[in-house]
PyMOL CGO cylinders between C-alpha atoms (Angstrom):
from pymol import cmd
from pymol.cgo import CYLINDER

trace = [
    CYLINDER, 0.47, -14.39, -15.72, 4.18, -13.86, -15.18, 0.3, 1, 1, 1, 1, 1, 1,
    CYLINDER, 4.18, -13.86, -15.18, 4.81, -12.65, -11.63, 0.3, 1, 1, 1, 1, 1, 1,
    CYLINDER, 4.81, -12.65, -11.63, 7.80, -10.49, -10.73, 0.3, 1, 1, 1, 1, 1, 1,
    CYLINDER, 7.80, -10.49, -10.73, 9.02, -11.41, -8.17, 0.3, 1, 1, 1, 1, 1, 1,
    CYLINDER, 9.02, -11.41, -8.17, 8.30, -14.23, -5.76, 0.3, 1, 1, 1, 1, 1, 1,
    CYLINDER, 8.30, -14.23, -5.76, 11.25, -13.06, -3.66, 0.3, 1, 1, 1, 1, 1, 1,
    CYLINDER, 11.25, -13.06, -3.66, 9.07, -10.26, -2.22, 0.3, 1, 1, 1, 1, 1, 1,
    CYLINDER, 9.07, -10.26, -2.22, 6.58, -12.86, -1.01, 0.3, 1, 1, 1, 1, 1, 1,
    CYLINDER, 6.58, -12.86, -1.01, 9.27, -15.08, 0.53, 0.3, 1, 1, 1, 1, 1, 1,
    CYLINDER, 9.27, -15.08, 0.53, 10.79, -12.15, 2.38, 0.3, 1, 1, 1, 1, 1, 1,
    CYLINDER, 10.79, -12.15, 2.38, 7.40, -11.20, 3.79, 0.3, 1, 1, 1, 1, 1, 1,
    CYLINDER, 7.40, -11.20, 3.79, 6.43, -14.69, 4.93, 0.3, 1, 1, 1, 1, 1, 1,
    CYLINDER, 6.43, -14.69, 4.93, 9.78, -15.09, 6.67, 0.3, 1, 1, 1, 1, 1, 1,
    CYLINDER, 9.78, -15.09, 6.67, 8.71, -12.20, 8.93, 0.3, 1, 1, 1, 1, 1, 1,
    CYLINDER, 8.71, -12.20, 8.93, 5.04, -13.27, 9.04, 0.3, 1, 1, 1, 1, 1, 1,
    CYLINDER, 5.04, -13.27, 9.04, 4.99, -17.10, 8.81, 0.3, 1, 1, 1, 1, 1, 1,
    CYLINDER, 4.99, -17.10, 8.81, 1.18, -17.32, 8.87, 0.3, 1, 1, 1, 1, 1, 1,
    CYLINDER, 1.18, -17.32, 8.87, 1.09, -15.42, 5.57, 0.3, 1, 1, 1, 1, 1, 1,
    CYLINDER, 1.09, -15.42, 5.57, 2.91, -18.16, 3.67, 0.3, 1, 1, 1, 1, 1, 1,
    CYLINDER, 2.91, -18.16, 3.67, -0.12, -20.32, 2.81, 0.3, 1, 1, 1, 1, 1, 1,
    CYLINDER, -0.12, -20.32, 2.81, -2.40, -17.50, 1.61, 0.3, 1, 1, 1, 1, 1, 1,
    CYLINDER, -2.40, -17.50, 1.61, 0.42, -15.81, -0.34, 0.3, 1, 1, 1, 1, 1, 1,
    CYLINDER, 0.42, -15.81, -0.34, 1.33, -19.13, -1.96, 0.3, 1, 1, 1, 1, 1, 1,
    CYLINDER, 1.33, -19.13, -1.96, -2.34, -19.65, -2.94, 0.3, 1, 1, 1, 1, 1, 1,
    CYLINDER, -2.34, -19.65, -2.94, -2.47, -16.14, -4.44, 0.3, 1, 1, 1, 1, 1, 1,
    CYLINDER, -2.47, -16.14, -4.44, 0.73, -16.81, -6.39, 0.3, 1, 1, 1, 1, 1, 1,
    CYLINDER, 0.73, -16.81, -6.39, -0.55, -20.12, -7.73, 0.3, 1, 1, 1, 1, 1, 1,
    CYLINDER, -0.55, -20.12, -7.73, -3.89, -18.68, -8.88, 0.3, 1, 1, 1, 1, 1, 1,
    CYLINDER, -3.89, -18.68, -8.88, -2.18, -15.71, -10.55, 0.3, 1, 1, 1, 1, 1, 1,
    CYLINDER, -2.18, -15.71, -10.55, 0.40, -17.92, -12.23, 0.3, 1, 1, 1, 1, 1, 1,
    CYLINDER, 0.40, -17.92, -12.23, -2.21, -20.34, -13.58, 0.3, 1, 1, 1, 1, 1, 1,
    CYLINDER, -2.21, -20.34, -13.58, -4.45, -17.68, -15.12, 0.3, 1, 1, 1, 1, 1, 1,
    CYLINDER, -4.45, -17.68, -15.12, -4.09, -15.18, -17.91, 0.3, 1, 1, 1, 1, 1, 1,
    CYLINDER, -4.09, -15.18, -17.91, -6.28, -12.28, -16.92, 0.3, 1, 1, 1, 1, 1, 1,
    CYLINDER, -6.28, -12.28, -16.92, -7.03, -9.93, -19.80, 0.3, 1, 1, 1, 1, 1, 1,
    CYLINDER, -7.03, -9.93, -19.80, -8.62, -7.19, -17.71, 0.3, 1, 1, 1, 1, 1, 1,
    CYLINDER, -8.62, -7.19, -17.71, -9.38, -6.04, -14.20, 0.3, 1, 1, 1, 1, 1, 1,
    CYLINDER, -9.38, -6.04, -14.20, -12.95, -7.34, -14.52, 0.3, 1, 1, 1, 1, 1, 1,
    CYLINDER, -12.95, -7.34, -14.52, -11.62, -10.84, -15.35, 0.3, 1, 1, 1, 1, 1, 1,
    CYLINDER, -11.62, -10.84, -15.35, -9.27, -10.64, -12.36, 0.3, 1, 1, 1, 1, 1, 1,
    CYLINDER, -9.27, -10.64, -12.36, -12.13, -9.48, -10.13, 0.3, 1, 1, 1, 1, 1, 1,
    CYLINDER, -12.13, -9.48, -10.13, -14.20, -12.52, -11.10, 0.3, 1, 1, 1, 1, 1, 1,
    CYLINDER, -14.20, -12.52, -11.10, -11.63, -14.64, -9.21, 0.3, 1, 1, 1, 1, 1, 1,
    CYLINDER, -11.63, -14.64, -9.21, -10.39, -12.14, -6.59, 0.3, 1, 1, 1, 1, 1, 1,
    CYLINDER, -10.39, -12.14, -6.59, -13.64, -10.56, -5.42, 0.3, 1, 1, 1, 1, 1, 1,
    CYLINDER, -13.64, -10.56, -5.42, -11.97, -8.24, -2.91, 0.3, 1, 1, 1, 1, 1, 1,
    CYLINDER, -11.97, -8.24, -2.91, -9.34, -6.84, -5.31, 0.3, 1, 1, 1, 1, 1, 1,
    CYLINDER, -9.34, -6.84, -5.31, -9.50, -3.06, -5.58, 0.3, 1, 1, 1, 1, 1, 1,
    CYLINDER, -9.50, -3.06, -5.58, -8.00, -0.56, -7.98, 0.3, 1, 1, 1, 1, 1, 1,
    CYLINDER, -8.00, -0.56, -7.98, -6.15, 2.28, -6.27, 0.3, 1, 1, 1, 1, 1, 1,
    CYLINDER, -6.15, 2.28, -6.27, -4.83, 4.56, -8.98, 0.3, 1, 1, 1, 1, 1, 1,
    CYLINDER, -4.83, 4.56, -8.98, -2.75, 2.39, -11.31, 0.3, 1, 1, 1, 1, 1, 1,
    CYLINDER, -2.75, 2.39, -11.31, -2.24, -0.28, -8.63, 0.3, 1, 1, 1, 1, 1, 1,
    CYLINDER, -2.24, -0.28, -8.63, -4.32, -3.25, -7.59, 0.3, 1, 1, 1, 1, 1, 1,
    CYLINDER, -4.32, -3.25, -7.59, -4.67, -4.13, -3.91, 0.3, 1, 1, 1, 1, 1, 1,
    CYLINDER, -4.67, -4.13, -3.91, -5.47, -7.69, -2.83, 0.3, 1, 1, 1, 1, 1, 1,
    CYLINDER, -5.47, -7.69, -2.83, -6.73, -8.70, 0.60, 0.3, 1, 1, 1, 1, 1, 1,
    CYLINDER, -6.73, -8.70, 0.60, -4.66, -11.68, 1.73, 0.3, 1, 1, 1, 1, 1, 1,
    CYLINDER, -4.66, -11.68, 1.73, -5.22, -14.03, 4.66, 0.3, 1, 1, 1, 1, 1, 1,
    CYLINDER, -5.22, -14.03, 4.66, -8.71, -12.90, 5.61, 0.3, 1, 1, 1, 1, 1, 1,
    CYLINDER, -8.71, -12.90, 5.61, -7.86, -9.21, 5.22, 0.3, 1, 1, 1, 1, 1, 1,
    CYLINDER, -7.86, -9.21, 5.22, -4.90, -9.53, 7.59, 0.3, 1, 1, 1, 1, 1, 1,
    CYLINDER, -4.90, -9.53, 7.59, -2.41, -8.61, 4.85, 0.3, 1, 1, 1, 1, 1, 1,
    CYLINDER, -2.41, -8.61, 4.85, -2.44, -6.51, 1.69, 0.3, 1, 1, 1, 1, 1, 1,
    CYLINDER, -2.44, -6.51, 1.69, -0.58, -7.27, -1.50, 0.3, 1, 1, 1, 1, 1, 1,
    CYLINDER, -0.58, -7.27, -1.50, -0.05, -4.28, -3.79, 0.3, 1, 1, 1, 1, 1, 1,
    CYLINDER, -0.05, -4.28, -3.79, 0.72, -4.96, -7.44, 0.3, 1, 1, 1, 1, 1, 1,
    CYLINDER, 0.72, -4.96, -7.44, 1.01, -3.27, -10.77, 0.3, 1, 1, 1, 1, 1, 1,
    CYLINDER, 1.01, -3.27, -10.77, -0.59, -5.47, -13.40, 0.3, 1, 1, 1, 1, 1, 1,
    CYLINDER, -0.59, -5.47, -13.40, 0.00, -5.07, -17.11, 0.3, 1, 1, 1, 1, 1, 1,
    CYLINDER, 0.00, -5.07, -17.11, -2.86, -7.12, -18.52, 0.3, 1, 1, 1, 1, 1, 1,
    CYLINDER, -2.86, -7.12, -18.52, -1.79, -6.55, -22.13, 0.3, 1, 1, 1, 1, 1, 1,
    CYLINDER, -1.79, -6.55, -22.13, 1.64, -8.12, -21.44, 0.3, 1, 1, 1, 1, 1, 1,
    CYLINDER, 1.64, -8.12, -21.44, 0.55, -10.71, -18.87, 0.3, 1, 1, 1, 1, 1, 1,
    CYLINDER, 0.55, -10.71, -18.87, 2.91, -9.32, -16.21, 0.3, 1, 1, 1, 1, 1, 1,
    CYLINDER, 2.91, -9.32, -16.21, 2.36, -8.77, -12.51, 0.3, 1, 1, 1, 1, 1, 1,
    CYLINDER, 2.36, -8.77, -12.51, 4.85, -6.64, -10.61, 0.3, 1, 1, 1, 1, 1, 1,
    CYLINDER, 4.85, -6.64, -10.61, 4.55, -7.08, -6.86, 0.3, 1, 1, 1, 1, 1, 1,
    CYLINDER, 4.55, -7.08, -6.86, 5.13, -3.67, -5.39, 0.3, 1, 1, 1, 1, 1, 1,
    CYLINDER, 5.13, -3.67, -5.39, 4.70, -4.54, -1.72, 0.3, 1, 1, 1, 1, 1, 1,
    CYLINDER, 4.70, -4.54, -1.72, 3.12, -6.86, 0.83, 0.3, 1, 1, 1, 1, 1, 1,
    CYLINDER, 3.12, -6.86, 0.83, 2.02, -5.17, 4.02, 0.3, 1, 1, 1, 1, 1, 1,
    CYLINDER, 2.02, -5.17, 4.02, 0.22, -5.93, 7.23, 0.3, 1, 1, 1, 1, 1, 1,
    CYLINDER, 0.22, -5.93, 7.23, -3.21, -4.32, 7.43, 0.3, 1, 1, 1, 1, 1, 1,
    CYLINDER, -3.21, -4.32, 7.43, -1.79, -1.82, 9.94, 0.3, 1, 1, 1, 1, 1, 1,
    CYLINDER, -1.79, -1.82, 9.94, 1.10, -0.83, 7.63, 0.3, 1, 1, 1, 1, 1, 1,
    CYLINDER, 1.10, -0.83, 7.63, -1.32, -0.48, 4.73, 0.3, 1, 1, 1, 1, 1, 1,
    CYLINDER, -1.32, -0.48, 4.73, -3.58, 1.85, 6.71, 0.3, 1, 1, 1, 1, 1, 1,
    CYLINDER, -3.58, 1.85, 6.71, -0.66, 4.24, 7.31, 0.3, 1, 1, 1, 1, 1, 1,
    CYLINDER, -0.66, 4.24, 7.31, -0.78, 4.98, 3.57, 0.3, 1, 1, 1, 1, 1, 1,
    CYLINDER, -0.78, 4.98, 3.57, 2.96, 5.41, 2.95, 0.3, 1, 1, 1, 1, 1, 1,
    CYLINDER, 2.96, 5.41, 2.95, 2.71, 2.97, 0.02, 0.3, 1, 1, 1, 1, 1, 1,
    CYLINDER, 2.71, 2.97, 0.02, 0.42, 5.24, -2.01, 0.3, 1, 1, 1, 1, 1, 1,
    CYLINDER, 0.42, 5.24, -2.01, 1.89, 6.80, -5.15, 0.3, 1, 1, 1, 1, 1, 1,
]
cmd.load_cgo(trace, "trace")
């Protein structure tokens, strides 16, 4: 999958250094796979959830949430946001 953009991840882990390792693992797994559907993605990321047109990943033992728009037909992943669990619960990210 082609991920747009890693810059969002770097910016987040600069503020939350303990998120660097789990976000890097997520990036590597996404980059090394070509998921054709949500069900294929879910076979690797068991806690991934669809919320409208977005997919939410639990990162770092559910401490962080990564929100992405994934276009399976084009092999593209657009990182919309990375949030702490607390920020995610506020719901301001929802479309």
